[in-house]
C-alpha positions in Angstrom: 109.1 100.0 104.3 106.0 101.1 106.3 102.8 103.0 106.0 103.6 106.6 107.1 100.2 108.1 108.0 96.5 107.5 108.2 94.4 104.5 109.3 97.3 102.0 108.8 100.1 104.2 110.2 103.2 102.3 111.3 102.3 99.0 109.6 105.2 97.4 107.9 104.9 96.1 104.3 106.3 92.9 103.0 108.7 93.6 100.1 108.8 91.8 96.8 112.0 89.8 96.6 114.4 90.2 93.7 114.9 93.0 91.1 111.5 93.0 89.4 110.2 96.0 91.3 111.3 99.6 92.0 110.3 100.2 95.6 109.9 103.7 96.9 111.7 104.6 100.1 109.8 105.9 103.1 111.5 109.3 102.8 110.5 109.8 99.2 106.9 108.5 99.9 106.5 110.9 102.8 107.8 113.8 100.6 105.3 112.8 97.9 102.3 112.8 100.2 103.5 116.0 101.8 103.3 117.6 98.3 99.9 116.2 97.6 98.7 117.2 101.1 94.9 117.3 101.5 94.1 116.3 98.0 94.3 112.6 98.6 91.1 112.0 100.6 88.3 110.8 98.3 90.7 110.5 95.3 90.9 107.6 92.8 94.4 106.2 92.0 96.1 103.9 89.5 99.2 102.3 90.9 101.0 101.0 87.8 103.9 98.5 88.2 102.6 98.4 91.8 105.1 95.9 93.3 104.5 95.9 97.1 101.8 98.5 96.7 103.5 101.0 98.9 102.2 104.2 97.2 98.6 103.0 96.6 98.4 101.6 100.2 99.6 104.9 101.5 96.9 106.6 99.5 94.2 104.3 100.9 95.5 104.8 104.4 95.1 108.5 103.9 91.6 108.3 102.7 91.7 107.7 98.9 88.3 106.2 97.9 89.8 103.7 95.4 93.1 102.4 94.1 93.6 100.1 91.1 96.9 98.2 91.5 98.5 96.7 88.3 101.4 94.3 88.2 102.1 91.5 85.7 104.4 89.6 88.2 102.2 87.1 90.0 104.4 87.0 93.1 104.2 90.8 93.4 100.4 90.7 93.3 100.3 87.9 95.9 102.5 90.0 98.3 100.5 93.1 97.5 97.2 91.4 98.5 98.9 90.2 101.7 100.0 93.8 102.4 96.4 95.0 101.8 95.1 92.4 104.2 97.7 93.3 106.9 96.8 96.9 106.7 93.0 96.2 106.6 92.8 98.2 103.3 91.2 95.6 101.0 88.1 97.7 100.7 88.6 100.2 98.0 91.5 98.2 96.5 91.4 96.4 93.1 94.3 94.3 92.2 95.0 93.0 88.7 97.7 90.6 87.6 98.2 91.8 84.0 100.4 93.8 81.7 100.3 97.5 82.5 100.1 98.6 78.8 97.2 96.3 78.1 95.3 97.8 81.1 96.0 101.3 80.0 94.6 100.6 76.6 91.3 99.4 78.0 90.8 101.7 81.0 88.0 104.3 80.9 88.9 107.8 80.0 89.4 110.5 82.7 89.0 107.9 85.5 91.9 108.7 87.8 92.8 111.6 90.0 96.4 110.3 90.4 98.4 107.8 88.3 101.6 106.6 89.8 104.1 105.1 87.3 107.2 103.4 88.7 108.3 100.6 86.3 111.6 98.6 86.3 114.5 100.9 85.7 116.3 101.7 82.4 113.7 100.1 80.1 112.0 103.4 79.2 108.7 101.9 80.1 107.7 105.1 82.0 107.6 107.1 78.7 105.7 104.4 76.9 103.1 104.4 79.8 103.0 108.2 79.9 102.3 108.3 76.1 99.4 106.0 76.4 98.0 107.9 79.4 98.3 111.1 77.4 96.8 109.6 74.2 93.8 108.0 76.0 93.3 111.0 78.4 93.0 108.8 81.5 93.7 111.6 83.9 90.8 113.5 85.4 90.9 117.3 85.3 92.9 118.6 88.3 94.8 115.3 88.6 98.4 114.4 88.3 100.5 111.6 86.7 103.6 111.0 88.9 106.5 109.2 87.4 109.2 107.7 89.6 112.5 107.1 87.8 116.3 107.5 88.2 117.3 111.0 87.2 119.4 109.8 84.2 116.2 108.2 82.8 114.4 111.4 82.2 114.0 112.7 78.7 111.4 114.8 76.8 108.2 113.0 75.8 106.0 114.3 73.0 102.6 114.9 74.7 99.4 116.4 73.5 97.2 116.5 76.6 99.7 116.3 79.5 102.3 118.9 80.6 105.3 118.5 82.9 104.6 120.6 86.0 107.5 119.9 88.3 110.2 117.5 89.2 111.6 116.7 92.6 114.9 114.8 93.2 115.6 112.8 96.3 119.1 111.3 95.9 118.9 108.7 93.2 115.1 109.0 92.9 113.3 111.5 90.7 109.6 112.3 90.9 108.2 114.0 87.8 104.7 115.4 87.9 102.4 115.9 84.9 99.0 117.5 84.7 96.4 118.0 82.0 96.7 120.9 79.6 93.7 123.2 79.2 92.1 122.5 75.8 90.5 125.0 73.5 87.1 124.5 75.0 88.5 125.0 78.5 87.2 121.6 79.7 90.4 120.5 81.2 92.6 122.7 83.5 96.2 122.4 84.4 96.6 121.5 88.0 100.0 122.7 89.3 98.7 123.8 92.7 99.6 120.6 94.4 103.2 120.7 93.2 
């Protein structure tokens, strides 16, 4: 597992041992950032269930201005901080050792350009997180929520403010992209241009 591009290109990341995290492969991560292309620079990210921090660290390496990393497993946060130090990407990073759902319920509205959701498999935590993100409207206009799950985990989720834009499958990994619906006042626009 390594940083693919940007200021920390080629740096290897220390993985979190055990089954508590759902790491992203380099191939899927490279495909994800190819999809997002030039929209990463200057963006603000939330990396939920962050684990080693592979996605958020890649975003920082490519010029994201800020990434908030959330994981309730203490060992994961310790390794994540070590990875941030090794990649010289501590500036712009905020790490929190806390429950993801508690964080979502207190986060400011429309704060993030990208929210990455990759919880432990087969617990349906992704749909619970997505529902709270939708209810609290945490996504900025023009942003995307990106969910990383196994294909068999996908099911419809009742959403008021978010809309499924696209899904991309890479073997046993499925990336599902959501964007904000346009409301009646036209304040929020659906961003499907990146995907």
